[in-house]
C-alpha positions as CSV (number, residue, x, y, z in Angstrom):
1,M,70.5,-52.6,-23.9
2,T,73.6,-54.5,-25.1
3,E,75.6,-54.6,-28.2
4,N,74.0,-57.8,-29.5
5,A,70.6,-57.6,-28.0
6,G,67.9,-57.7,-30.7
7,R,70.4,-56.6,-33.4
8,P,68.9,-56.9,-36.9
9,P,71.1,-58.4,-39.6
10,T,73.5,-56.2,-41.6
11,C,71.4,-54.1,-44.0
12,P,71.9,-54.8,-47.7
13,M,73.4,-51.9,-49.6
14,D,70.8,-51.7,-52.3
15,H,67.8,-50.5,-50.2
16,T,66.9,-48.8,-47.0
17,P,65.7,-51.1,-44.2
18,Q,62.0,-50.8,-43.3
19,P,61.5,-49.3,-39.9
20,D,60.8,-51.5,-36.9
21,P,57.3,-50.6,-35.5
22,T,58.8,-49.9,-32.0
23,A,61.5,-47.8,-33.4
24,A,59.0,-45.9,-35.6
25,R,56.9,-45.1,-32.5
26,T,60.0,-43.9,-30.6
27,L,61.0,-41.8,-33.5
28,A,57.6,-40.2,-33.7
29,R,57.7,-39.3,-30.0
30,L,61.2,-37.9,-30.4
31,R,60.1,-35.6,-33.3
32,A,57.0,-34.6,-31.3
33,G,59.2,-33.4,-28.5
34,E,57.9,-36.0,-26.0
35,L,61.3,-37.4,-25.1
36,Q,62.9,-34.2,-23.7
37,G,65.0,-35.0,-20.6
38,C,65.4,-38.7,-21.5
39,T,68.8,-40.3,-20.7
40,R,68.5,-43.4,-23.0
41,L,67.3,-43.5,-26.6
42,D,66.8,-46.7,-28.6
43,L,66.4,-46.2,-32.4
44,R,67.5,-49.7,-33.5
45,G,66.0,-50.7,-36.8
46,G,64.4,-47.3,-37.4
47,G,65.2,-47.1,-41.2
48,L,67.4,-44.1,-40.6
49,T,69.7,-42.8,-43.3
50,E,70.8,-39.8,-41.1
51,L,70.7,-39.1,-37.4
52,P,67.5,-37.1,-36.6
53,A,68.2,-33.5,-35.6
54,E,66.0,-33.9,-32.6
55,V,68.6,-36.2,-31.0
56,L,70.9,-33.2,-30.6
57,M,68.1,-31.5,-28.6
58,L,68.8,-34.0,-25.9
59,A,72.3,-32.7,-25.4
60,D,71.8,-31.9,-21.7
61,T,70.6,-35.4,-20.7
62,L,71.3,-38.2,-23.2
63,E,73.6,-40.8,-21.8
64,V,73.0,-43.9,-23.9
65,L,72.2,-44.0,-27.7
66,D,71.6,-47.0,-29.8
67,V,71.2,-46.6,-33.6
68,S,72.1,-50.1,-34.7
69,G,70.5,-51.8,-37.6
70,N,69.9,-48.6,-39.7
71,A,71.4,-47.2,-42.9
72,L,73.7,-44.5,-41.4
73,S,76.9,-43.7,-43.1
74,S,77.9,-40.5,-41.2
75,L,77.2,-38.6,-38.0
76,P,76.8,-34.8,-37.6
77,D,79.4,-32.6,-36.1
78,G,76.8,-31.4,-33.6
79,L,77.0,-34.8,-31.9
80,A,79.8,-33.4,-29.9
81,R,77.2,-31.4,-28.0
82,L,76.1,-34.5,-26.2
83,T,78.4,-33.9,-23.3
84,R,76.7,-36.6,-21.1
85,L,76.8,-39.4,-23.8
86,H,78.8,-42.3,-22.4
87,T,77.5,-45.2,-24.5
88,L,76.9,-45.3,-28.3
89,F,76.0,-48.3,-30.4
90,A,75.9,-48.0,-34.2
91,S,76.4,-51.6,-35.4
92,S,75.0,-52.9,-38.7
93,N,74.9,-49.6,-40.5
94,R,76.8,-48.4,-43.6
95,F,79.8,-46.6,-42.1
96,T,83.0,-46.9,-44.2
97,A,85.0,-44.7,-41.8
98,L,84.7,-44.1,-38.1
99,P,83.3,-40.5,-37.7
100,P,86.0,-38.1,-36.3
101,V,83.3,-36.4,-34.2
102,L,83.3,-39.4,-31.9
103,G,86.6,-38.3,-30.5
104,R,85.1,-35.1,-29.3
105,L,82.5,-36.7,-27.0
106,P,84.0,-35.8,-23.6
107,V,82.8,-38.8,-21.5
108,L,82.4,-41.5,-24.1
109,D,83.0,-44.8,-22.3
110,T,81.6,-47.6,-24.5
111,M,81.3,-47.6,-28.3
112,G,80.2,-50.3,-30.7
113,F,80.4,-50.1,-34.5
114,K,80.2,-53.9,-35.2
115,A,79.3,-55.2,-38.7
116,N,79.7,-52.0,-40.8
117,Q,82.1,-51.6,-43.7
118,I,84.6,-49.5,-41.8
119,A,88.0,-49.4,-43.5
120,E,89.3,-46.2,-42.0
121,V,89.8,-45.2,-38.3
122,P,90.9,-41.6,-38.3
123,A,93.2,-40.6,-35.4
124,A,90.7,-38.1,-34.2
125,A,87.8,-40.6,-34.0
126,L,89.0,-42.3,-30.8
127,A,88.0,-40.6,-27.6
128,P,90.7,-41.0,-24.9
129,T,88.0,-41.8,-22.4
130,L,87.1,-45.1,-24.0
131,R,86.9,-48.1,-21.8
132,W,85.2,-50.6,-24.2
133,L,85.6,-50.4,-28.0
134,I,83.8,-52.8,-30.4
135,L,84.9,-52.8,-34.0
136,T,84.2,-56.4,-34.8
137,D,83.5,-57.5,-38.4
138,N,84.7,-54.5,-40.5
139,R,87.5,-53.9,-43.0
140,I,90.1,-52.2,-40.8
141,A,93.7,-52.7,-41.9
142,A,95.4,-50.4,-39.5
143,L,94.6,-48.6,-36.3
144,P,95.9,-45.1,-35.4
145,S,98.4,-44.5,-32.6
146,T,95.8,-42.6,-30.7
147,L,94.3,-45.9,-29.7
148,T,97.2,-46.1,-27.2
149,D,96.0,-42.8,-25.6
150,C,92.9,-44.6,-24.3
151,S,94.5,-45.3,-20.9
152,R,91.1,-46.5,-19.5
153,M,90.7,-49.2,-22.2
154,Q,89.6,-52.4,-20.6
155,K,87.9,-54.4,-23.4
156,L,88.9,-54.2,-27.1
157,M,87.0,-56.2,-29.8
158,L,88.8,-56.3,-33.1
159,A,87.9,-59.7,-34.5
160,G,87.0,-60.0,-38.2
161,N,89.1,-57.2,-39.7
162,R,92.2,-56.9,-41.9
163,L,94.8,-55.9,-39.3
164,T,98.4,-56.9,-40.0
165,R,100.1,-55.0,-37.1
166,L,99.2,-53.5,-33.8
167,P,99.9,-49.8,-33.3
168,A,103.1,-48.9,-31.6
169,G,102.8,-48.2,-27.9
170,I,100.3,-50.9,-27.2
171,D,102.1,-51.4,-23.9
172,R,100.5,-48.1,-22.8
173,L,97.1,-49.8,-22.4
174,Q,97.9,-50.9,-18.9
175,R,94.3,-51.6,-17.9
176,L,93.5,-53.8,-20.9
177,E,91.9,-57.1,-19.8
178,L,90.1,-58.5,-22.8
179,L,91.3,-58.4,-26.4
180,R,90.0,-60.1,-29.6
181,L,92.4,-60.3,-32.5
182,S,90.9,-63.3,-34.2
183,A,90.1,-63.5,-38.0
184,N,92.5,-60.7,-39.1
185,A,95.4,-60.7,-41.4
186,F,98.4,-61.1,-39.1
187,E,101.0,-63.1,-41.1
188,R,103.3,-63.8,-38.1
189,A,102.6,-64.6,-34.5
190,E,104.9,-61.9,-33.3
191,H,103.0,-59.3,-35.3
192,A,99.8,-60.0,-33.3
193,L,101.2,-61.4,-30.0
194,T,103.9,-58.9,-29.4
195,D,106.1,-59.1,-26.3
196,E,104.6,-55.7,-25.2
197,L,101.1,-57.0,-25.5
198,L,101.7,-60.2,-23.6
199,A,103.4,-58.3,-20.8
200,L,100.4,-56.1,-20.1
201,P,99.7,-56.5,-16.4
202,Q,95.9,-57.1,-16.5
203,L,95.4,-58.9,-19.8
204,A,93.6,-62.1,-19.1
205,W,91.2,-62.9,-22.0
206,L,92.9,-63.0,-25.5
207,A,91.7,-64.6,-28.7
208,H,93.9,-64.8,-31.8
209,A,92.7,-67.7,-33.9
210,G,91.8,-67.4,-37.6
211,N,94.9,-65.5,-38.7
212,P,97.3,-66.5,-41.5
213,F,100.0,-67.3,-39.0
214,S,97.9,-70.1,-37.5
215,A,95.8,-71.2,-40.5
216,A,97.8,-74.3,-41.5
217,R,97.8,-75.6,-37.9
218,E,94.1,-75.0,-37.6
219,Q,93.3,-76.8,-40.8
220,A,95.6,-79.7,-39.7
221,A,93.8,-79.9,-36.3
222,Q,90.5,-80.3,-38.0
223,A,91.8,-82.7,-40.7
224,T,93.5,-85.0,-38.2
225,T,90.6,-85.3,-35.7
226,T,89.4,-88.8,-34.9
227,V,85.9,-87.5,-34.2
228,A,83.6,-88.4,-37.2
229,P,81.3,-85.7,-38.6
230,I,77.6,-86.0,-38.0
231,A,75.3,-85.6,-41.0
232,W,72.4,-83.2,-40.8
233,R,70.0,-85.8,-42.0
234,E,70.7,-87.9,-38.9
235,L,69.5,-85.0,-36.6
236,R,66.0,-84.0,-35.6
237,L,66.0,-80.5,-34.1
238,Q,63.7,-79.8,-31.1
239,A,63.4,-76.8,-28.8
240,L,65.8,-73.9,-28.6
241,L,67.9,-74.3,-25.4
242,G,69.8,-71.1,-25.6
243,E,71.4,-68.4,-27.6
244,G,74.9,-66.8,-27.3
245,A,76.8,-64.2,-29.3
246,S,78.0,-66.9,-31.8
247,G,75.0,-69.2,-32.3
248,H,71.8,-70.9,-31.2
249,I,71.8,-74.1,-29.2
250,H,68.9,-76.6,-29.9
251,A,67.9,-79.8,-28.3
252,A,67.9,-82.5,-30.9
253,Q,67.7,-86.3,-31.4
254,W,70.6,-87.9,-33.2
255,Q,69.9,-91.2,-35.0
256,P,73.3,-92.6,-36.0
257,A,73.3,-95.1,-38.9
258,D,74.9,-97.8,-36.7
259,G,73.4,-97.2,-33.3
260,P,70.5,-96.2,-31.1
261,A,69.1,-92.7,-31.0
262,Q,70.6,-90.2,-28.6
263,D,69.4,-87.0,-27.1
264,V,72.0,-84.3,-28.0
265,A,72.5,-80.5,-28.3
266,V,73.2,-78.9,-31.6
267,K,75.0,-75.5,-31.8
268,L,74.3,-73.7,-35.1
269,F,76.5,-70.7,-35.8
270,K,74.8,-67.5,-36.7
271,G,77.2,-66.2,-39.4
272,A,80.7,-66.0,-40.8
273,V,82.2,-63.9,-37.9
274,T,81.4,-63.9,-34.2
275,S,82.6,-61.5,-31.6
276,D,85.3,-64.0,-30.7
277,G,86.3,-65.0,-34.2
278,L,85.4,-67.7,-36.8
279,P,83.1,-70.7,-36.4
280,A,85.6,-72.9,-38.1
281,C,88.2,-72.1,-35.5
282,E,85.8,-72.9,-32.6
283,I,85.0,-76.2,-34.3
284,A,88.7,-77.0,-34.8
285,A,89.5,-76.2,-31.1
286,T,86.5,-78.2,-29.8
287,L,87.6,-81.2,-31.8
288,R,91.2,-80.8,-30.7
289,A,90.2,-80.6,-27.0
290,G,88.1,-83.8,-27.3
291,R,86.7,-85.4,-24.2
292,H,87.6,-84.7,-20.6
293,P,85.7,-85.1,-17.3
294,H,85.5,-81.4,-16.8
295,L,84.7,-80.3,-20.4
296,V,81.2,-80.4,-22.0
297,G,82.9,-82.3,-24.8
298,V,81.8,-82.9,-28.4
299,L,80.2,-85.7,-30.4
300,G,81.1,-84.4,-33.8
301,A,81.1,-81.5,-36.2
302,L,77.9,-80.9,-38.2
303,A,78.1,-81.9,-41.9
304,D,75.9,-81.4,-45.0
305,H,73.5,-78.7,-43.6
306,P,71.3,-77.7,-46.5
307,D,72.2,-74.0,-46.1
308,G,75.9,-74.6,-45.4
309,T,75.4,-73.6,-41.8
310,Q,78.3,-74.7,-39.6
311,G,77.7,-76.4,-36.3
312,L,78.7,-78.7,-33.5
313,V,76.8,-81.7,-32.0
314,L,77.3,-81.8,-28.3
315,P,76.2,-84.0,-25.4
316,R,72.9,-82.8,-24.0
317,L,73.1,-81.9,-20.3
318,A,70.4,-82.4,-17.7
319,P,68.3,-79.3,-16.9
320,Q,70.0,-78.7,-13.5
321,W,73.3,-77.7,-15.3
322,K,73.4,-73.9,-15.3
323,P,76.2,-71.2,-15.8
324,L,77.9,-70.3,-12.5
325,A,77.4,-66.6,-13.3
326,G,75.9,-64.3,-15.9
327,P,78.2,-62.6,-18.5
328,P,79.6,-59.1,-18.0
329,S,77.2,-56.3,-18.0
330,M,77.6,-52.8,-19.4
331,V,78.7,-51.6,-16.0
332,S,81.0,-54.5,-15.1
333,C,82.5,-54.5,-18.6
334,S,85.0,-57.4,-18.2
335,R,83.7,-59.0,-15.0
336,D,80.9,-61.6,-14.7
337,V,77.7,-60.8,-12.8
338,Y,76.9,-63.3,-10.1
339,S,73.5,-63.8,-8.5
340,A,73.3,-62.0,-5.2
341,D,71.9,-65.1,-3.5
342,L,74.6,-67.5,-4.8
343,H,76.2,-69.3,-1.8
344,L,78.7,-72.2,-2.1
345,S,79.9,-74.5,0.6
346,V,83.7,-74.9,0.9
347,A,83.3,-78.4,-0.6
348,Q,81.3,-77.0,-3.6
349,A,83.7,-74.1,-4.2
350,T,86.7,-76.5,-4.0
351,S,85.1,-78.9,-6.4
352,V,84.3,-76.1,-8.9
353,A,87.7,-74.6,-8.7
354,R,89.5,-77.9,-9.2
355,A,87.3,-78.7,-12.2
356,A,88.1,-75.4,-13.8
357,T,91.8,-75.9,-13.1
358,E,92.0,-79.4,-14.4
359,A,90.0,-78.5,-17.6
360,L,92.4,-75.7,-18.3
361,D,95.4,-78.0,-17.7
362,H,93.9,-80.4,-20.2
363,L,93.4,-77.7,-22.8
364,H,97.0,-76.5,-22.4
365,A,98.2,-80.1,-22.8
366,C,96.2,-80.3,-26.0
367,G,98.1,-77.2,-27.3
368,L,95.1,-74.8,-26.8
369,A,94.6,-71.5,-24.9
370,H,91.0,-71.0,-23.8
371,G,90.9,-67.2,-24.1
372,D,87.5,-66.8,-22.4
373,L,87.8,-68.5,-19.0
374,Y,84.9,-67.0,-17.2
375,A,82.3,-68.2,-14.7
376,H,79.6,-67.7,-17.3
377,N,81.4,-70.4,-19.4
378,L,81.5,-72.8,-16.4
379,L,78.4,-74.9,-16.0
380,V,77.5,-76.3,-12.6
381,D,74.9,-78.7,-11.3
382,G,74.4,-77.3,-7.8
383,E,76.2,-80.2,-6.2
384,G,79.8,-79.1,-6.9
385,R,80.3,-80.7,-10.3
386,A,81.4,-78.3,-13.1
387,L,82.1,-78.4,-16.8
388,L,84.0,-75.9,-18.9
389,S,82.2,-74.9,-22.1
390,D,82.5,-72.6,-25.1
391,L,85.8,-72.7,-27.0
392,G,84.7,-69.8,-29.2
393,A,87.8,-67.8,-28.2
394,A,90.2,-70.7,-28.0
395,S,93.4,-70.5,-30.0
396,L,96.2,-72.9,-30.9
397,L,99.4,-72.3,-28.9
398,P,102.4,-71.6,-31.1
399,E,104.2,-74.9,-30.5
400,D,107.4,-73.6,-32.3
401,D,107.6,-70.6,-29.9
402,P,107.9,-71.9,-26.3
403,Q,108.2,-68.4,-24.8
404,R,105.1,-67.0,-26.5
405,S,103.2,-70.2,-25.8
406,A,104.1,-70.0,-22.1
407,A,103.0,-66.3,-22.0
408,L,99.6,-67.2,-23.5
409,Q,99.1,-70.0,-21.0
410,A,99.9,-67.4,-18.2
411,L,97.1,-65.2,-19.5
412,D,94.6,-68.1,-19.1
413,R,96.0,-68.7,-15.6
414,R,95.4,-65.1,-14.7
415,A,91.8,-65.5,-15.8
416,L,91.6,-68.6,-13.7
417,E,93.0,-66.7,-10.7
418,I,90.2,-64.1,-11.1
419,L,87.6,-66.8,-11.3
420,L,88.9,-68.5,-8.2
421,D,88.9,-65.3,-6.3
422,E,85.3,-64.7,-7.4
423,V,84.3,-68.2,-6.3
424,A,85.9,-67.7,-2.9
425,L,83.8,-64.6,-2.4
426,H,80.6,-66.7,-2.7
427,C,81.5,-69.3,-0.2
428,D,79.5,-69.4,3.0
429,V,82.8,-69.5,4.9
430,A,85.7,-68.0,2.9
431,P,88.3,-70.8,2.4
432,S,92.0,-70.2,2.1
433,P,93.4,-70.0,-1.4
434,E,95.2,-73.3,-0.7
435,V,91.9,-75.1,0.0
436,I,90.2,-73.6,-3.1
437,T,93.0,-74.4,-5.5
438,G,94.3,-77.6,-4.0
439,S,97.5,-78.9,-5.4
440,N,97.0,-77.5,-8.9
441,T,97.9,-73.9,-8.2
442,H,100.1,-72.4,-10.8
443,D,102.6,-69.6,-10.3
444,S,102.7,-67.7,-13.5
445,S,104.8,-64.8,-12.3
446,D,107.8,-65.7,-14.3
447,T,106.2,-67.1,-17.5
448,R,105.6,-63.8,-19.3
449,P,108.3,-62.1,-21.3
450,A,109.9,-59.1,-19.6
């Protein structure tokens, strides 16, 4: 059970959602006392307007609770009795404030309240045990200083809010590895990308596009592209190829007005805000990056969709191209999950590593930080060739601030170093770092502000 898996759309405010049949059956069993002793409870899409009292009867055993896609606006104080609860998802509900009782859950590790209407985060609502916090797509203008008491925090998802400042003491989050600040209200780069933040020792995946401080440059990047838009009427959608957090990817045929038909892939974005930020920012970054031998590349941005859906038209890859790894799991949090039977020769590992390095160098030369350099965004063909994909977390580097720009590039390179270490672990014979990285190794030790 993950934050986005099977999540229904945000419930309209004028009616209570109809229960999902599966959730209704689970709820009936819960109320009949048939779930005593269970450790996981899934009530997604159950039409709930309040948390069933029977949930509290599971206090001695319940570890994972998902009440996403309901109509909840509060949680009972008795929730604090769930002393074993380590994972709680309550996305797509009607919360306007994060319930303070959450801060009293003694082992709470992972918490997701994505796509509510949360404007207030009380100081008491943040449990100091949190490792993964998801508050994407809300109305939060300020975060309490108690956030910096969460010394275990590893992954912090804040895209799509109204933040103008980070709380003082952000440098206390020494274990923070992934942060999403995109699509907020930061007026100046130094308000979001503080020296203290950029100096965190483990931060490797940072997204910050779609804020006022970068809006003009993002608009200019899209306006000055030499890649022509592709009209919806020229496309014929075919089978669904895949689905990510931000959109669906379809096979399609493109019939340009002045050329032969081409097999392509079309990415259609799901909504206005993704877990990484705004579709418009991903489109701008993808167009800015253009073509490179180790990028998937782009054929054009989608134009004139009848519903106004935003999208990208991409080259269609042959079926043998697959992600090098799966995305992070609930357990691994910020680390990709590799197949246990993945074995790479030294030649394959070296080729993959050099492809990732050269693709990242190209992005930096284009004035972009990737922000999500992971093996699950690296497509491989089984013969050693690799293509970097997904610029959903990419951000424009602040060209007028060389020190901050260098620090952001250093974060990408830290992510690259993690990726290369993981690749080396899956070699049949572990090569030396020099063999894996070749001549493109970067030393980022002196590029971050002190």
